C-alpha positions as CSV (number, residue, x, y, z in Angstrom):
1,M,20.8,30.3,21.9
2,N,19.6,31.3,18.4
3,L,16.0,30.2,17.9
4,S,15.5,32.1,14.6
5,P,13.5,30.0,12.1
6,R,15.5,27.7,9.9
7,R,15.0,27.3,6.2
8,G,12.4,24.7,5.3
9,P,13.0,21.6,3.1
10,V,11.9,23.2,-0.1
11,E,14.2,26.2,0.4
12,M,17.1,23.9,1.1
13,W,16.4,21.8,-2.0
14,A,16.1,24.9,-4.1
15,S,19.7,25.9,-3.0
16,G,20.9,22.6,-4.4
17,R,21.1,20.6,-1.2
18,S,20.4,16.9,-0.9
19,L,19.0,16.3,2.5
20,F,20.0,13.3,4.7
21,G,17.5,12.2,7.3
22,A,16.8,9.9,10.2
23,W,13.6,8.0,10.9
24,C,12.1,7.8,14.4
25,S,9.9,4.8,14.9
26,L,10.1,4.8,18.7
27,E,7.8,6.8,20.8
28,S,10.6,8.7,22.4
29,S,11.4,12.4,22.2
30,F,14.9,11.5,23.6
31,S,15.8,9.3,20.6
32,A,14.4,12.0,18.3
33,E,16.7,14.6,20.1
34,I,19.7,12.3,19.8
35,A,19.1,11.9,16.0
36,A,18.7,15.6,15.5
37,R,21.8,16.5,17.5
38,S,23.8,13.9,15.4
39,G,23.6,16.4,12.5
40,F,20.9,15.0,10.2
41,D,19.2,17.6,8.0
42,Y,15.8,16.3,9.0
43,V,14.3,13.9,11.4
44,C,11.0,12.2,10.5
45,I,8.6,11.1,13.2
46,D,6.8,8.1,11.9
47,M,3.1,8.0,12.9
48,Q,2.1,5.4,10.3
49,H,4.2,2.3,11.2
50,G,6.0,3.9,14.2
51,L,4.9,4.0,17.8
52,S,4.1,7.7,18.0
53,D,0.6,9.2,18.1
54,F,-0.6,12.7,18.5
55,S,-0.1,12.6,22.3
56,S,3.6,12.0,21.8
57,L,4.1,14.1,18.6
58,L,4.5,17.5,20.2
59,P,7.5,16.6,22.5
60,A,9.1,14.7,19.7
61,L,8.9,17.8,17.4
62,Q,10.2,20.0,20.2
63,A,13.1,17.7,20.6
64,V,14.0,17.7,16.9
65,Y,13.8,21.5,16.8
66,A,16.0,21.8,19.9
67,G,18.5,19.4,18.2
68,G,18.8,21.6,15.1
69,S,17.1,19.4,12.5
70,L,14.1,20.0,10.4
71,E,10.9,18.4,11.7
72,L,9.0,16.1,9.4
73,V,6.1,13.8,10.1
74,R,4.8,10.8,8.3
75,V,1.1,10.9,8.9
76,P,-0.8,7.6,9.3
77,E,-2.9,8.2,6.2
78,N,-4.1,10.8,3.7
79,Q,-6.5,12.6,6.1
80,P,-6.6,16.4,6.0
81,W,-7.1,16.7,9.8
82,M,-4.0,14.6,10.4
83,I,-1.9,16.7,8.0
84,M,-3.2,20.0,9.3
85,K,-2.7,19.1,13.0
86,S,0.9,17.9,12.3
87,L,1.7,21.2,10.6
88,D,0.0,23.3,13.3
89,L,2.1,21.5,15.9
90,G,5.3,22.7,14.1
91,A,6.2,20.1,11.4
92,R,8.0,21.7,8.5
93,G,6.7,19.1,6.2
94,V,4.5,16.0,6.0
95,I,5.1,12.7,4.3
96,V,1.8,11.2,3.1
97,P,1.7,7.5,2.5
98,L,0.0,5.4,-0.2
99,I,-0.6,8.0,-2.9
100,D,-1.8,6.1,-5.9
101,F,-3.5,8.7,-8.1
102,P,-3.3,12.4,-8.9
103,E,-6.6,13.0,-7.0
104,M,-5.1,11.6,-3.9
105,A,-2.0,13.8,-4.2
106,A,-4.3,16.8,-4.7
107,K,-6.1,16.0,-1.5
108,A,-2.9,15.9,0.4
109,A,-1.6,19.1,-1.1
110,A,-4.9,20.9,-0.4
111,A,-4.5,20.1,3.3
112,V,-1.0,21.6,3.3
113,R,-1.8,24.8,1.5
114,Y,-4.0,27.7,2.7
115,P,-6.8,29.2,0.5
116,P,-7.1,30.1,-2.2
117,G,-4.7,27.4,-3.3
118,G,-5.8,24.8,-0.8
119,R,-8.1,24.0,2.1
120,R,-5.9,24.2,5.1
121,S,-7.6,25.8,8.1
122,Y,-5.6,28.7,9.7
123,G,-4.5,28.0,13.2
124,P,-0.8,27.4,13.5
125,T,-0.8,27.0,17.3
126,R,2.8,26.0,17.8
127,A,4.0,26.6,14.3
128,G,3.3,30.3,14.8
129,V,5.6,30.4,17.8
130,V,8.4,28.4,16.2
131,L,8.3,30.4,12.9
132,D,7.6,33.7,14.8
133,D,5.4,34.9,12.0
134,P,1.6,34.8,11.7
135,S,1.6,35.1,7.9
136,P,-0.1,32.2,6.0
137,D,2.5,32.6,3.3
138,V,5.2,31.6,5.8
139,H,3.3,28.6,7.2
140,G,2.1,27.6,3.8
141,R,5.7,26.8,2.7
142,A,5.6,23.5,4.5
143,A,6.7,20.6,2.3
144,C,4.1,18.3,0.9
145,I,5.8,15.0,0.2
146,V,3.8,12.2,-1.2
147,M,4.8,8.5,-1.2
148,I,5.0,6.4,-4.3
149,E,4.5,2.8,-3.1
150,S,2.4,0.8,-5.7
151,Q,2.1,-0.1,-9.3
152,D,-0.8,2.3,-9.6
153,A,1.3,5.1,-8.3
154,L,4.1,4.1,-10.7
155,R,1.8,4.2,-13.6
156,S,0.4,7.6,-12.5
157,V,3.7,9.1,-11.3
158,V,4.1,11.7,-14.1
159,E,0.6,13.1,-13.3
160,I,1.2,12.9,-9.6
161,A,4.4,14.9,-9.9
162,R,2.6,17.7,-11.7
163,V,-0.1,18.2,-9.1
164,P,0.1,21.8,-7.9
165,G,1.3,22.0,-4.3
166,V,3.2,18.7,-4.3
167,D,6.9,19.4,-3.5
168,A,8.4,15.9,-3.6
169,L,7.9,12.3,-4.4
170,Y,9.1,9.8,-1.8
171,I,9.7,6.1,-2.7
172,G,8.6,3.6,-0.1
173,P,10.9,0.6,-1.2
174,A,9.2,-2.1,0.8
175,D,5.6,-1.5,-0.3
176,L,6.7,-0.7,-3.9
177,S,8.7,-3.9,-4.0
178,L,5.7,-6.0,-2.8
179,S,3.4,-4.3,-5.3
180,L,5.8,-5.2,-8.1
181,D,6.0,-8.8,-6.8
182,L,9.6,-8.4,-5.8
183,P,11.4,-9.5,-2.6
184,L,11.8,-7.0,0.1
185,P,14.8,-4.7,-0.7
186,G,18.2,-5.9,0.4
187,R,21.7,-4.4,0.0
188,E,22.0,-5.7,-3.6
189,P,20.1,-3.7,-6.1
190,N,17.2,-5.4,-7.9
191,P,17.1,-4.4,-11.6
192,T,13.3,-4.1,-11.7
193,F,13.1,-2.0,-8.6
194,E,16.0,0.2,-9.9
195,E,14.1,0.8,-13.1
196,A,11.0,1.9,-11.1
197,A,13.1,4.2,-8.8
198,A,14.6,5.8,-11.9
199,T,11.1,6.4,-13.3
200,V,10.1,8.2,-10.1
201,L,13.2,10.3,-10.1
202,E,12.8,11.3,-13.7
203,A,9.1,12.2,-13.2
204,A,10.0,14.5,-10.2
205,V,12.9,16.2,-12.1
206,N,10.8,16.8,-15.2
207,A,8.0,18.3,-13.1
208,G,10.5,20.7,-11.4
209,I,10.0,19.0,-7.9
210,Y,12.2,16.7,-5.8
211,A,12.6,13.0,-5.3
212,G,13.3,11.1,-2.1
213,I,13.8,7.5,-1.1
214,H,13.9,5.5,2.1
215,C,17.2,3.8,2.8
216,T,18.3,1.7,5.8
217,D,22.1,2.1,5.7
218,A,24.8,4.6,4.8
219,A,26.1,2.7,1.7
220,T,22.7,2.7,0.1
221,A,22.1,6.3,1.0
222,R,25.4,7.4,-0.7
223,R,24.4,5.5,-3.8
224,R,21.0,7.2,-3.9
225,Q,22.5,10.6,-3.5
226,A,24.9,9.8,-6.4
227,Q,21.9,8.9,-8.5
228,G,20.4,12.3,-8.0
229,F,17.9,11.8,-5.2
230,H,17.2,15.0,-3.2
231,M,15.9,13.5,0.1
232,I,17.5,10.4,1.5
233,N,16.6,8.7,4.7
234,V,19.8,7.0,6.1
235,V,18.6,4.9,9.0
236,S,16.0,4.5,11.7
237,D,16.3,4.5,15.5
238,V,15.0,0.9,15.7
239,Q,17.5,-0.4,13.1
240,L,20.4,1.2,14.9
241,L,19.3,-0.3,18.2
242,R,18.9,-3.8,16.8
243,R,22.2,-3.6,14.9
244,G,24.0,-2.1,17.9
245,F,22.8,-4.6,20.4
246,A,23.4,-7.6,18.2
247,S,26.9,-6.3,17.3
248,E,28.0,-5.7,20.9
249,L,26.6,-9.0,22.0
250,S,28.4,-10.8,19.2
251,L,31.7,-9.1,20.1
252,A,31.2,-9.9,23.8
253,Q,30.5,-13.6,23.1
254,D,33.4,-13.8,20.7
255,E,35.8,-12.6,23.4
256,H,34.8,-15.6,25.6
257,K,35.0,-18.3,22.9
258,P,37.8,-20.8,23.5
259,R,40.9,-20.1,21.5
């Protein structure tokens, strides 16, 4: 089995790739492994709204690595120790929620980058094993992905995109919609939300970085890729389970309905 280090998210984006991902909200390394072995470019372990914590993060990251996908982590909040620990455990990038202002983005980036460009403490415990290289330059290539989820973030998005060390902007559609006083996103595009999404994408492209967005189904993911987004979450494990169970039950019940 070839365990040589795979290219990270930034290297893949630079080659022109759009990355399709899966979201793991369950505290299950097995579901993470299944997602990774399904062929997604990355699998994100969600520690903000998902069920995982640091006690379950390591086996989840190991499962994603074994499955062949890039390991991303959404940390619970913009706390340097959370970011650093996730990276030391082997995450190839972190998604940092609720970034409203450039100063908040700079704080996140500093936790990802080693000195002199940042404040990350050197100690890549598992990352050093996975990447098989002790160099801070290698570990410092982890992706810093900041979430745009509010009106404040939207107003500051040009400045946020230009913060040194930030690699990508990632739209959280639910929180951004609520902040804009819009309904939660559905399958039909909302013009106000679409304008906001285009603003984020433009800010990223103009700053020479990348733009991502959270989707919940394949059709929306395809539309976002066509729009030019570089990082597209397709679906989550919880969504697939709910849809799958409901669909199979509906089919089974339909079979027994009187004709």
